[in-house]
N, C-alpha and C positions, 0 to 999 in steps of 0.2 A: 329555103326552108331551114329547118333546124338541124343543122349538122352537129354531131358531137364534137367537142373540142378535142384535138389530138392530145394524148397523154404524153407529157414530156418527163423524162426521168429527172428526179429531184436530187440535189446534192446533199440533202439532210440525212444525217445518220439516224439509226433507230434510237428510241428513247433511252434504252439502257446504256447507250454510249454517250449520253449527254450528262453534264455535270449537275445541273439543277435538280433533276429528280432524285439523284443520290443524296444531294445536300438536304433536300426536304425529307427524305426517308431517314437520314442520319440523326436529325434532331429528336424525334420521338424514340428512335431506337436507343440513343444514348441515355435518355431518361429511364427507359426500361432496364438497361444494364446497370445504371446507378441505383435504381430501386432494388434490384436483385442483390447487389453488393451490400447495400445498407441493411437489407433483411438478413443476409448472412452474418454480418457483424453483430446485429441485434440478437440473433439466436445463439451465436457461439461465444459472445463476450460475457465475461463474468460481471456480476453486479456486486462487487466487493464493498462498495461504499454504502449500499443499501442494506439495511438490517431487516431481517424477517420479523424480529421481535422488538420493534422500536419502542413499544409502550413499556415493556419490562425494563429495557435499557434506560429509558427516561426515569423510571422510578429508582433504578439502581444508582443514579448519580449521587444520592445522599450517602451511600456506602463508600463510593470512591472518594468523595470529599472528606469523609471521616477518616479514611486511611491516610490521606495526605496530611490531615490535621494531626493525626497521631505521630506520624513521622516527624513533623515539624516540632511537636511537643517534646519528643525524645531527642531532638537535636541531631537527627540522623543525616549523614551524608556518605557518599561513597566515591572513591577514586577508582575508575576502571582503567586498566592498562592492558593493551594488546601487544604481545611481543612473541615472536617465534612460534606462531600457531597456538599459543596459549592465551587465555584471557584470565586476568586476576583482578579481584575486587578487594580493596581495603575499606572496610566499613568503619565509620566513625560515629560516635554518639553514645547515648546512655541506655543501652539495652540491659534488662535484668538478666536475661540468659540468651546466649547466642544459639541460633538454630544450627543443626548439623549440615544444612544445605540452604541455598537460596536459589530462586528462579530469576533468570534474566531474560526478559522478553525483548527480542529485536523485531520491532514492528515496522513493516513497510507502509508508507502512507496511503497507498492506493491498491496494492495487490496482496490480499490476504494469503495467497499461496506462497508468498515469499517470506512470511513471518517465521521466526525461529524462536524456540524456547530452549535455553541452556540451563542445565542443572549444575550449579556451582557447589562444590564440596568444600567443607571447612578444612583449612590448613593450619589453623592456630593463630592466635593473637588477632582476631577479627579479619583474617584473610581467607578468601574463598577463591577457587580457581576451577577452570574447565577447559578442555580442548576447544579451539575455535574452528568451526567448520567453514568451508568455502561458501561464499554467498555472492550473489550478483551485486554489482556496484550500485550505489544509490544512497539516498538519505534514509536513516532509520531512527525511530523513536526507541529509546532504551527505558525499560521499566524493571526495577529491581524490587523483589518482594519475597517474604518468607512463604513457606508452603501453606500456612494458615491464612495468608493474605490479610494480616492484621494491619500492615502499613505498606507504603510503597514509596520509592524514590524514582524520579524520572529525569531524563536528559535526552540529548540528541547527538547523533554521530553520523558519519558517512562510512559506508563499507566500500572496500575492504577496511575493516577496523585496524587502525594503527595509532600509536601514541596513547595519550591519556584523555579521559573524559570524566567530568564531574557530574554525579547524579545528586539531586537535591529534592527535598520535599517541595511540592508546589505550594506557594503561599496562598493563604486564604483560610476561611473557616467553614465548617460544615453548614449546610443549609438546613434550617429547621423544617420538618415536615408539617 
């Protein structure tokens, strides 16, 4: 008749001791962990390259080009020298009157939090100077302008600033609106 088969002990380990189930569980689990990490970067990262007011900035390009054209018209240039914790600027060109101070913007290409604005005080004979603060290493765009922002000179340097840099008017002409 029908006798039940005798149960024999098996030599198979339980499922949690097998490699394949854990491998199959690890694939979707790693996607979940990667998604959480990506979400954390998206929420905590700064959007420095994205402007909140891009339309107004697009319209302001005319003013920027006019400032560059005025600096070129006046034949302005500047020699920037960093030495011993001081930054000095020797301004050259045909200015009617020298301002009592100039603003030097040290602009980081991607992180607005690392931008610096130095106020350079007049020291006589078209020379301006200011103490040079410590800053993180990296490339910087340098923009020199008076407080009324009527003209600007630009250049590029690497921080920590050492040696000499030349700032010049960007060539070009203003765009007609």
